[in-house]
N, CA, C and O atoms as a CHARMM CRD file, in Angstrom:
* protein
*
  292
    1    1 MET  N      0.85200  -1.18700   0.00000 PROA 1      0.00000
    2    1 MET  CA     0.00000   0.00000   0.00000 PROA 1      0.00000
    3    1 MET  C      0.89400   1.24700   0.00000 PROA 1      0.00000
    4    1 MET  O      1.74000   1.39700   0.88100 PROA 1      0.00000
    5    2 PRO  N      0.71500   2.13500  -0.97400 PROA 2      0.00000
    6    2 PRO  CA     1.58100   3.32800  -1.02600 PROA 2      0.00000
    7    2 PRO  C      1.28000   4.30400   0.10700 PROA 2      0.00000
    8    2 PRO  O      0.16600   4.36000   0.62700 PROA 2      0.00000
    9    3 ARG  N      2.29400   5.06100   0.46900 PROA 3      0.00000
   10    3 ARG  CA     2.13500   6.05200   1.53400 PROA 3      0.00000
   11    3 ARG  C      1.47700   7.31000   0.98300 PROA 3      0.00000
   12    3 ARG  O      1.70100   7.69100  -0.16700 PROA 3      0.00000
   13    4 ASN  N      0.67100   7.94300   1.81000 PROA 4      0.00000
   14    4 ASN  CA     0.06200   9.21900   1.43900 PROA 4      0.00000
   15    4 ASN  C     -0.08200  10.06500   2.70400 PROA 4      0.00000
   16    4 ASN  O      0.49100   9.73500   3.74200 PROA 4      0.00000
   17    5 SER  N     -0.83100  11.13600   2.62000 PROA 5      0.00000
   18    5 SER  CA    -0.93900  12.02900   3.77500 PROA 5      0.00000
   19    5 SER  C     -1.66500  11.37700   4.95100 PROA 5      0.00000
   20    5 SER  O     -1.48400  11.79900   6.09300 PROA 5      0.00000
   21    6 THR  N     -2.47400  10.36800   4.69200 PROA 6      0.00000
   22    6 THR  CA    -3.17300   9.71400   5.79300 PROA 6      0.00000
   23    6 THR  C     -2.29700   8.66100   6.46900 PROA 6      0.00000
   24    6 THR  O     -2.57100   8.25900   7.59900 PROA 6      0.00000
   25    7 LYS  N     -1.24400   8.21300   5.78000 PROA 7      0.00000
   26    7 LYS  CA    -0.32900   7.22500   6.35900 PROA 7      0.00000
   27    7 LYS  C      1.09900   7.77000   6.25400 PROA 7      0.00000
   28    7 LYS  O      1.80400   7.47500   5.29000 PROA 7      0.00000
   29    8 PRO  N      1.52900   8.56900   7.24800 PROA 8      0.00000
   30    8 PRO  CA     2.86000   9.17700   7.17200 PROA 8      0.00000
   31    8 PRO  C      3.96900   8.15400   7.37000 PROA 8      0.00000
   32    8 PRO  O      3.73100   7.03200   7.81600 PROA 8      0.00000
   33    9 LYS  N      5.19100   8.56800   7.02900 PROA 9      0.00000
   34    9 LYS  CA     6.35600   7.70300   7.20500 PROA 9      0.00000
   35    9 LYS  C      6.59500   7.43000   8.69000 PROA 9      0.00000
   36    9 LYS  O      6.27900   8.25400   9.54800 PROA 9      0.00000
   37   10 LEU  N      7.15000   6.27700   8.96500 PROA 10     0.00000
   38   10 LEU  CA     7.48000   5.91900  10.33700 PROA 10     0.00000
   39   10 LEU  C      8.70000   6.71100  10.80000 PROA 10     0.00000
   40   10 LEU  O      9.55000   7.09200   9.99500 PROA 10     0.00000
   41   11 LYS  N      8.77300   6.95000  12.08600 PROA 11     0.00000
   42   11 LYS  CA     9.94800   7.61000  12.64800 PROA 11     0.00000
   43   11 LYS  C     11.09800   6.61400  12.69600 PROA 11     0.00000
   44   11 LYS  O     10.89000   5.41800  12.90400 PROA 11     0.00000
   45   12 LEU  N     12.31200   7.11800  12.50100 PROA 12     0.00000
   46   12 LEU  CA    13.49100   6.26600  12.56800 PROA 12     0.00000
   47   12 LEU  C     13.99500   6.20200  14.00000 PROA 12     0.00000
   48   12 LEU  O     13.88300   7.17000  14.75300 PROA 12     0.00000
   49   13 LYS  N     14.54900   5.05900  14.37100 PROA 13     0.00000
   50   13 LYS  CA    15.09700   4.91300  15.71600 PROA 13     0.00000
   51   13 LYS  C     16.57700   5.26100  15.70100 PROA 13     0.00000
   52   13 LYS  O     17.30100   4.93200  14.76200 PROA 13     0.00000
   53   14 THR  N     17.00600   5.92800  16.75200 PROA 14     0.00000
   54   14 THR  CA    18.41000   6.25100  16.93100 PROA 14     0.00000
   55   14 THR  C     19.13000   5.02900  17.48300 PROA 14     0.00000
   56   14 THR  O     18.61700   4.34900  18.37100 PROA 14     0.00000
   57   15 HSD  N     20.31600   4.75100  16.95800 PROA 15     0.00000
   58   15 HSD  CA    21.13800   3.65900  17.48200 PROA 15     0.00000
   59   15 HSD  C     21.65200   4.08200  18.85300 PROA 15     0.00000
   60   15 HSD  O     22.39600   5.05700  18.96500 PROA 15     0.00000
   61   16 ARG  N     21.25800   3.35300  19.89800 PROA 16     0.00000
   62   16 ARG  CA    21.53600   3.80500  21.26000 PROA 16     0.00000
   63   16 ARG  C     23.02800   3.78100  21.59300 PROA 16     0.00000
   64   16 ARG  O     23.50400   4.61500  22.36300 PROA 16     0.00000
   65   17 GLY  N     23.76000   2.84200  21.02500 PROA 17     0.00000
   66   17 GLY  CA    25.19600   2.81000  21.25300 PROA 17     0.00000
   67   17 GLY  C     25.88800   3.99500  20.60400 PROA 17     0.00000
   68   17 GLY  O     26.81800   4.56600  21.17400 PROA 17     0.00000
   69   18 ALA  N     25.43500   4.36900  19.40900 PROA 18     0.00000
   70   18 ALA  CA    26.02300   5.51200  18.70300 PROA 18     0.00000
   71   18 ALA  C     25.67600   6.81600  19.41100 PROA 18     0.00000
   72   18 ALA  O     26.48300   7.74500  19.43300 PROA 18     0.00000
   73   19 ARG  N     24.49600   6.88700  19.98100 PROA 19     0.00000
   74   19 ARG  CA    24.08000   8.10700  20.67800 PROA 19     0.00000
   75   19 ARG  C     25.00600   8.40300  21.85100 PROA 19     0.00000
   76   19 ARG  O     25.28200   9.56400  22.15500 PROA 19     0.00000
   77   20 LYS  N     25.48600   7.33900  22.51300 PROA 20     0.00000
   78   20 LYS  CA    26.35800   7.51700  23.66500 PROA 20     0.00000
   79   20 LYS  C     27.79300   7.83300  23.25800 PROA 20     0.00000
   80   20 LYS  O     28.53300   8.42800  24.04100 PROA 20     0.00000
   81   21 ARG  N     28.19800   7.45000  22.05500 PROA 21     0.00000
   82   21 ARG  CA    29.59500   7.55000  21.66300 PROA 21     0.00000
   83   21 ARG  C     29.92900   8.74600  20.79200 PROA 21     0.00000
   84   21 ARG  O     31.09100   9.14600  20.73100 PROA 21     0.00000
   85   22 PHE  N     28.95600   9.32800  20.12200 PROA 22     0.00000
   86   22 PHE  CA    29.21700  10.41300  19.17300 PROA 22     0.00000
   87   22 PHE  C     28.42300  11.65500  19.53200 PROA 22     0.00000
   88   22 PHE  O     27.30900  11.57200  20.04800 PROA 22     0.00000
   89   23 LYS  N     29.01800  12.81500  19.24700 PROA 23     0.00000
   90   23 LYS  CA    28.34600  14.09900  19.41900 PROA 23     0.00000
   91   23 LYS  C     28.41900  14.84400  18.09400 PROA 23     0.00000
   92   23 LYS  O     29.43900  14.79400  17.40600 PROA 23     0.00000
   93   24 ILE  N     27.34400  15.53100  17.73500 PROA 24     0.00000
   94   24 ILE  CA    27.32500  16.31000  16.50200 PROA 24     0.00000
   95   24 ILE  C     27.50400  17.77300  16.86800 PROA 24     0.00000
   96   24 ILE  O     26.78100  18.30200  17.71300 PROA 24     0.00000
   97   25 THR  N     28.47200  18.42800  16.23000 PROA 25     0.00000
   98   25 THR  CA    28.77100  19.82300  16.52500 PROA 25     0.00000
   99   25 THR  C     27.74300  20.72600  15.84600 PROA 25     0.00000
  100   25 THR  O     26.91000  20.25700  15.07000 PROA 25     0.00000
  101   26 ALA  N     27.80700  22.01800  16.14200 PROA 26     0.00000
  102   26 ALA  CA    26.87400  22.98000  15.55200 PROA 26     0.00000
  103   26 ALA  C     27.05800  23.07500  14.04300 PROA 26     0.00000
  104   26 ALA  O     26.11400  23.39200  13.32000 PROA 26     0.00000
  105   27 ASN  N     28.27200  22.80200  13.56400 PROA 27     0.00000
  106   27 ASN  CA    28.53200  22.85600  12.12000 PROA 27     0.00000
  107   27 ASN  C     28.24200  21.53500  11.42500 PROA 27     0.00000
  108   27 ASN  O     28.42700  21.42600  10.21300 PROA 27     0.00000
  109   28 GLY  N     27.79000  20.53200  12.16700 PROA 28     0.00000
  110   28 GLY  CA    27.41400  19.26300  11.56600 PROA 28     0.00000
  111   28 GLY  C     28.51900  18.22400  11.54500 PROA 28     0.00000
  112   28 GLY  O     28.32600  17.13900  10.99600 PROA 28     0.00000
  113   29 LYS  N     29.68500  18.52700  12.13200 PROA 29     0.00000
  114   29 LYS  CA    30.74900  17.54600  12.19600 PROA 29     0.00000
  115   29 LYS  C     30.46400  16.57700  13.34500 PROA 29     0.00000
  116   29 LYS  O     29.73000  16.90400  14.27700 PROA 29     0.00000
  117   30 ILE  N     31.04900  15.38600  13.26500 PROA 30     0.00000
  118   30 ILE  CA    30.80800  14.36700  14.28100 PROA 30     0.00000
  119   30 ILE  C     32.09600  14.15900  15.07200 PROA 30     0.00000
  120   30 ILE  O     33.15900  13.90800  14.50200 PROA 30     0.00000
  121   31 LYS  N     31.98000  14.26900  16.39600 PROA 31     0.00000
  122   31 LYS  CA    33.13400  14.09800  17.26800 PROA 31     0.00000
  123   31 LYS  C     33.02500  12.78000  18.01500 PROA 31     0.00000
  124   31 LYS  O     31.93400  12.26200  18.25100 PROA 31     0.00000
  125   32 ARG  N     34.19100  12.25200  18.38000 PROA 32     0.00000
  126   32 ARG  CA    34.26100  10.98800  19.10600 PROA 32     0.00000
  127   32 ARG  C     35.41000  11.05000  20.09400 PROA 32     0.00000
  128   32 ARG  O     36.27600  11.92100  20.00600 PROA 32     0.00000
  129   33 MET  N     35.40800  10.10300  21.05000 PROA 33     0.00000
  130   33 MET  CA    36.49700   9.98300  22.00800 PROA 33     0.00000
  131   33 MET  C     37.59200   9.09700  21.41200 PROA 33     0.00000
  132   33 MET  O     37.34100   8.30300  20.50600 PROA 33     0.00000
  133   34 HSD  N     38.81700   9.25000  21.93900 PROA 34     0.00000
  134   34 HSD  CA    39.90400   8.36900  21.55900 PROA 34     0.00000
  135   34 HSD  C     39.77300   7.04700  22.31600 PROA 34     0.00000
  136   34 HSD  O     39.16200   6.98700  23.38300 PROA 34     0.00000
  137   35 SER  N     40.34900   6.00600  21.75700 PROA 35     0.00000
  138   35 SER  CA    40.39800   4.72400  22.45300 PROA 35     0.00000
  139   35 SER  C     41.75200   4.56900  23.13400 PROA 35     0.00000
  140   35 SER  O     42.65400   5.37700  22.91100 PROA 35     0.00000
  141   36 GLY  N     41.90000   3.55700  23.94800 PROA 36     0.00000
  142   36 GLY  CA    43.17700   3.25100  24.56300 PROA 36     0.00000
  143   36 GLY  C     43.40500   3.90700  25.91400 PROA 36     0.00000
  144   36 GLY  O     44.55100   4.15200  26.29200 PROA 36     0.00000
  145   37 LYS  N     42.32600   4.19900  26.65600 PROA 37     0.00000
  146   37 LYS  CA    42.49000   4.85500  27.96000 PROA 37     0.00000
  147   37 LYS  C     41.95700   4.00000  29.10700 PROA 37     0.00000
  148   37 LYS  O     41.81100   4.51100  30.21700 PROA 37     0.00000
  149   38 ARG  N     41.66500   2.73400  28.88500 PROA 38     0.00000
  150   38 ARG  CA    41.00000   1.92100  29.90200 PROA 38     0.00000
  151   38 ARG  C     41.96900   1.19200  30.82100 PROA 38     0.00000
  152   38 ARG  O     41.71800   1.09000  32.02200 PROA 38     0.00000
  153   39 HSD  N     43.05800   0.69000  30.28500 PROA 39     0.00000
  154   39 HSD  CA    44.00700  -0.04900  31.12400 PROA 39     0.00000
  155   39 HSD  C     45.39600   0.06800  30.51900 PROA 39     0.00000
  156   39 HSD  O     45.55100   0.56400  29.40300 PROA 39     0.00000
  157   40 LEU  N     46.40400  -0.38400  31.24800 PROA 40     0.00000
  158   40 LEU  CA    47.81400  -0.29500  30.83800 PROA 40     0.00000
  159   40 LEU  C     48.25000   1.15000  30.63400 PROA 40     0.00000
  160   40 LEU  O     49.01600   1.44400  29.71600 PROA 40     0.00000
  161   41 MET  N     47.76800   2.05600  31.48700 PROA 41     0.00000
  162   41 MET  CA    48.12900   3.46000  31.35000 PROA 41     0.00000
  163   41 MET  C     49.54900   3.74900  31.82100 PROA 41     0.00000
  164   41 MET  O     50.13900   4.75900  31.43600 PROA 41     0.00000
  165   42 GLY  N     50.10800   2.85500  32.66300 PROA 42     0.00000
  166   42 GLY  CA    51.45100   3.09500  33.18800 PROA 42     0.00000
  167   42 GLY  C     52.52700   3.10000  32.12500 PROA 42     0.00000
  168   42 GLY  O     53.56900   3.73400  32.29300 PROA 42     0.00000
  169   43 THR  N     52.28200   2.39100  31.02300 PROA 43     0.00000
  170   43 THR  CA    53.28400   2.31700  29.96200 PROA 43     0.00000
  171   43 THR  C     53.14500   3.45700  28.94900 PROA 43     0.00000
  172   43 THR  O     54.00900   3.62900  28.08900 PROA 43     0.00000
  173   44 LYS  N     52.07900   4.22400  29.04200 PROA 44     0.00000
  174   44 LYS  CA    51.83800   5.30200  28.08100 PROA 44     0.00000
  175   44 LYS  C     52.38200   6.61800  28.62800 PROA 44     0.00000
  176   44 LYS  O     52.25000   6.91200  29.81600 PROA 44     0.00000
  177   45 ALA  N     52.98300   7.38900  27.76000 PROA 45     0.00000
  178   45 ALA  CA    53.58900   8.66500  28.15800 PROA 45     0.00000
  179   45 ALA  C     52.50900   9.65900  28.56300 PROA 45     0.00000
  180   45 ALA  O     51.40000   9.60700  28.03300 PROA 45     0.00000
  181   46 PRO  N     52.81200  10.56600  29.49500 PROA 46     0.00000
  182   46 PRO  CA    51.82400  11.56100  29.91100 PROA 46     0.00000
  183   46 PRO  C     51.31900  12.43200  28.76100 PROA 46     0.00000
  184   46 PRO  O     50.14200  12.79000  28.71600 PROA 46     0.00000
  185   47 GLY  N     52.20300  12.76400  27.84500 PROA 47     0.00000
  186   47 GLY  CA    51.76800  13.56000  26.69100 PROA 47     0.00000
  187   47 GLY  C     50.78300  12.81000  25.82200 PROA 47     0.00000
  188   47 GLY  O     49.82800  13.38400  25.29900 PROA 47     0.00000
  189   48 ARG  N     51.02900  11.52000  25.67500 PROA 48     0.00000
  190   48 ARG  CA    50.11200  10.67500  24.90700 PROA 48     0.00000
  191   48 ARG  C     48.74900  10.61200  25.58600 PROA 48     0.00000
  192   48 ARG  O     47.71400  10.67400  24.92300 PROA 48     0.00000
  193   49 MET  N     48.75600  10.49000  26.91000 PROA 49     0.00000
  194   49 MET  CA    47.49500  10.41900  27.64800 PROA 49     0.00000
  195   49 MET  C     46.71700  11.73200  27.54900 PROA 49     0.00000
  196   49 MET  O     45.48900  11.71800  27.46800 PROA 49     0.00000
  197   50 ARG  N     47.42100  12.85800  27.55500 PROA 50     0.00000
  198   50 ARG  CA    46.73800  14.16100  27.40900 PROA 50     0.00000
  199   50 ARG  C     46.07300  14.26100  26.04400 PROA 50     0.00000
  200   50 ARG  O     44.97000  14.79600  25.92900 PROA 50     0.00000
  201   51 LYS  N     46.72800  13.75700  25.02100 PROA 51     0.00000
  202   51 LYS  CA    46.14600  13.79600  23.67300 PROA 51     0.00000
  203   51 LYS  C     44.94200  12.86600  23.56600 PROA 51     0.00000
  204   51 LYS  O     43.97500  13.17600  22.86900 PROA 51     0.00000
  205   52 LEU  N     45.00000  11.72200  24.25800 PROA 52     0.00000
  206   52 LEU  CA    43.88000  10.77800  24.21300 PROA 52     0.00000
  207   52 LEU  C     42.65800  11.30400  24.94700 PROA 52     0.00000
  208   52 LEU  O     41.54100  10.86400  24.67500 PROA 52     0.00000
  209   53 LYS  N     42.85100  12.24100  25.87500 PROA 53     0.00000
  210   53 LYS  CA    41.71900  12.80900  26.62400 PROA 53     0.00000
  211   53 LYS  C     40.77600  13.60400  25.73500 PROA 53     0.00000
  212   53 LYS  O     39.56600  13.62200  25.96100 PROA 53     0.00000
  213   54 LYS  N     41.33700  14.26500  24.71600 PROA 54     0.00000
  214   54 LYS  CA    40.56800  15.21000  23.91100 PROA 54     0.00000
  215   54 LYS  C     39.70400  14.49700  22.87000 PROA 54     0.00000
  216   54 LYS  O     40.00100  13.37500  22.45900 PROA 54     0.00000
  217   55 LEU  N     38.64700  15.16000  22.46000 PROA 55     0.00000
  218   55 LEU  CA    37.78800  14.63400  21.40700 PROA 55     0.00000
  219   55 LEU  C     38.46000  14.81700  20.05400 PROA 55     0.00000
  220   55 LEU  O     39.30800  15.69300  19.88700 PROA 55     0.00000
  221   56 THR  N     38.08200  13.99400  19.09800 PROA 56     0.00000
  222   56 THR  CA    38.59000  14.11300  17.74000 PROA 56     0.00000
  223   56 THR  C     37.43700  13.90000  16.76700 PROA 56     0.00000
  224   56 THR  O     36.37600  13.41500  17.15800 PROA 56     0.00000
  225   57 LEU  N     37.64000  14.26000  15.51100 PROA 57     0.00000
  226   57 LEU  CA    36.59900  14.11000  14.50100 PROA 57     0.00000
  227   57 LEU  C     36.57900  12.68100  13.96200 PROA 57     0.00000
  228   57 LEU  O     37.60600  12.00500  13.91300 PROA 57     0.00000
  229   58 VAL  N     35.40400  12.24300  13.56400 PROA 58     0.00000
  230   58 VAL  CA    35.24900  10.93300  12.94500 PROA 58     0.00000
  231   58 VAL  C     35.85500  10.98800  11.54600 PROA 58     0.00000
  232   58 VAL  O     35.73200  11.99900  10.85500 PROA 58     0.00000
  233   59 ASN  N     36.50100   9.91600  11.13300 PROA 59     0.00000
  234   59 ASN  CA    37.10900   9.83600   9.81200 PROA 59     0.00000
  235   59 ASN  C     36.03900  10.02500   8.73300 PROA 59     0.00000
  236   59 ASN  O     34.93300   9.49900   8.85900 PROA 59     0.00000
  237   60 PRO  N     36.36200  10.77600   7.67000 PROA 60     0.00000
  238   60 PRO  CA    35.36300  11.00300   6.60600 PROA 60     0.00000
  239   60 PRO  C     34.79000   9.72100   6.00600 PROA 60     0.00000
  240   60 PRO  O     33.65100   9.71800   5.53900 PROA 60     0.00000
  241   61 ALA  N     35.55700   8.63600   6.01100 PROA 61     0.00000
  242   61 ALA  CA    35.06300   7.36900   5.47200 PROA 61     0.00000
  243   61 ALA  C     33.95000   6.78300   6.33200 PROA 61     0.00000
  244   61 ALA  O     33.14100   5.99700   5.84000 PROA 61     0.00000
  245   62 ASP  N     33.89800   7.15500   7.61200 PROA 62     0.00000
  246   62 ASP  CA    32.90800   6.59000   8.53000 PROA 62     0.00000
  247   62 ASP  C     31.73400   7.51900   8.80600 PROA 62     0.00000
  248   62 ASP  O     30.78000   7.12200   9.47400 PROA 62     0.00000
  249   63 VAL  N     31.78800   8.74600   8.30400 PROA 63     0.00000
  250   63 VAL  CA    30.75600   9.73700   8.62900 PROA 63     0.00000
  251   63 VAL  C     29.37500   9.28500   8.15900 PROA 63     0.00000
  252   63 VAL  O     28.39600   9.44600   8.88700 PROA 63     0.00000
  253   64 ALA  N     29.28300   8.72400   6.95800 PROA 64     0.00000
  254   64 ALA  CA    27.97300   8.31500   6.42300 PROA 64     0.00000
  255   64 ALA  C     27.33600   7.24200   7.30000 PROA 64     0.00000
  256   64 ALA  O     26.12900   7.27800   7.54000 PROA 64     0.00000
  257   65 ALA  N     28.12800   6.29200   7.77900 PROA 65     0.00000
  258   65 ALA  CA    27.58900   5.22200   8.62200 PROA 65     0.00000
  259   65 ALA  C     27.10700   5.77400   9.95800 PROA 65     0.00000
  260   65 ALA  O     26.07000   5.34900  10.47000 PROA 65     0.00000
  261   66 VAL  N     27.85500   6.71800  10.52400 PROA 66     0.00000
  262   66 VAL  CA    27.45500   7.29300  11.81500 PROA 66     0.00000
  263   66 VAL  C     26.20100   8.12700  11.63600 PROA 66     0.00000
  264   66 VAL  O     25.30500   8.07800  12.47900 PROA 66     0.00000
  265   67 ARG  N     26.11900   8.88900  10.55800 PROA 67     0.00000
  266   67 ARG  CA    24.91700   9.71100  10.31800 PROA 67     0.00000
  267   67 ARG  C     23.67100   8.84500  10.16400 PROA 67     0.00000
  268   67 ARG  O     22.58100   9.24800  10.57200 PROA 67     0.00000
  269   68 GLN  N     23.82300   7.67200   9.58500 PROA 68     0.00000
  270   68 GLN  CA    22.68700   6.77100   9.42900 PROA 68     0.00000
  271   68 GLN  C     22.21600   6.26600  10.79100 PROA 68     0.00000
  272   68 GLN  O     21.02300   6.03400  10.99000 PROA 68     0.00000
  273   69 MET  N     23.15000   6.09600  11.72800 PROA 69     0.00000
  274   69 MET  CA    22.76700   5.63500  13.05800 PROA 69     0.00000
  275   69 MET  C     22.16500   6.76000  13.90400 PROA 69     0.00000
  276   69 MET  O     21.45900   6.49600  14.87700 PROA 69     0.00000
  277   70 LEU  N     22.44700   8.02200  13.53300 PROA 70     0.00000
  278   70 LEU  CA    21.92900   9.19200  14.25500 PROA 70     0.00000
  279   70 LEU  C     21.05600  10.01400  13.29900 PROA 70     0.00000
  280   70 LEU  O     21.47700  11.08500  12.86200 PROA 70     0.00000
  281   71 PRO  N     19.86200   9.54100  12.96800 PROA 71     0.00000
  282   71 PRO  CA    19.06800  10.21200  11.93200 PROA 71     0.00000
  283   71 PRO  C     18.59700  11.60800  12.30600 PROA 71     0.00000
  284   71 PRO  O     18.36700  12.43200  11.42100 PROA 71     0.00000
  285   72 TYR  N     18.44700  11.89400  13.59400 PROA 72     0.00000
  286   72 TYR  CA    17.93600  13.21200  13.98100 PROA 72     0.00000
  287   72 TYR  C     18.98900  14.05400  14.65900 PROA 72     0.00000
  288   72 TYR  O     18.66100  14.93900  15.45000 PROA 72     0.00000
  289   73 GLY  N     20.25900  13.79300  14.36100 PROA 73     0.00000
  290   73 GLY  CA    21.35100  14.54200  14.97600 PROA 73     0.00000
  291   73 GLY  C     21.55600  15.79200  14.30100 PROA 73     0.00000
  292   73 GLY  O     22.43900  16.56100  14.68200 PROA 73     0.00000
């Protein structure tokens, strides 16, 4: 049965794991946390740990997949 004004499109669900891991900036870019901060921190240099603390942008190759998981971001 085709869709019309009496039968609107269904709402899309947000991927709950992606919602917790990614943030969308005001300009539409997607930010993420670095990995590698959970254990074995004693062997990592302090400068490396400071860099891992900060957010970074999602790789352009992965942006389309993340946007699909966050339809209303």
